[in-house]
Each structure stands twice: as C-alpha cells, then as structure tokens.
C-alpha angles and dihedrals in degrees: 000000000000119000129185132214139159117264124243130197087267088068097059094094091055097041100052095059091042092055093043093049092051095054115016139055132000094309089064092060090074088073132045098244095075120137091184093119091050105038140023126195128043129341093196142341137215093266093052093048092047089050095057092043092056101034119112116258089016136108137173111218116211124201115205130191122187089349095306127113105244103163144009143180138183122231126183139168110250123170094341096310137082120263120207125202148126088061113172137164123188103264092229090057100044122121091034101098099265092113093049091051093046091051089049090052090051089051090049092052092049095044105034105025097037102025094227120155101217144030120214133189141171117231128184107255090218088065095077092160091055093046088052091050090056092045089055087056093055103270118140126219109234098190087229107136123202117199118245110250096246112191095029104104091192084082095046137262110289119230091193135047097218102067121137138150126237121211113236122190139189129191109227127215 
C-alpha cells in the first residue's frame, strides 16, 4: 500500500539519493526516467532539497511503501498556480503505477488543499517519452520553451547543446 506525507528536514538524506537515482548515472538506467544520456552531474543536492521543504507555499510530497520512501515530488504556489517538479520514483519500482499515484496526490494538494486552478511544470523537450506520459494524464503542451540553464551546474552538466524545457499545464477540478 502506498501512503503519502509531507517531507520534513529529517527526510533530506533519503530524498537526495532517490532523486539522483531516478535521473543520473548508471543506477537511473534501471528505470525509464533516466536523463543519463542528456546530462551528467547532479540533479539536486541537500541544500536544494532543504530549501524547497522549508520554503513558503511549498511542500515536498513523499510516497512510502512498506515504510520505505519510493517516490517524491515538489509542489509550490507560483503566480497563482501550482508548480510541479523534483518528481522521482525509485528506478526499481517504476512502471508500476507509483508515479501516476504520486502525480495525482500532487494534483490533489494543489487543487483541494490550496484551491489553485492549474498545475504547471517544465519538462525537457528531449524527453519525448516523458512529455507523452504527462499528455496521457491530461497535461497540455503550451509550446512555450524555456532555455536550459547552461553553465549552472546545479542543473547538471549537459551532454547536448540543444536542451530546452517546455511548459506543460493542466486545469484542475
């Protein structure tokens, strides 16, 4: 059974390796969310995770299964809408519905707890499979591209020169 709770500072040490394992390095290749062919370096760090846990109008949702942290995501209120990011599922547990349920919990927090009308996110355009996954869950492609922050190693070390994000949005009930 999957349960959800809000992260605290005490969860930082569990969240950083979860996020890293879902996106970077060889460990990430077990799952389908890897960015290992696009980016080297870090995906996040303890300071970044602690910052979003403690920021106002911000929460990190943790999904636990059998007492273990298996997924997380960050939601925040930005410009009157929800923002979704730092989404990670343990690579060994991907493709089993945990991600879908975690995304639904993020949507519930934004819609029901915060009363916001929309959830927004930025997704690497090179991740066509991931963009398609979100579209199947009701997100719309806006066509609005946001440049990748080349030179800022907090976001990783690009392996390509054509990286950009696209803004995806979903109206919430």
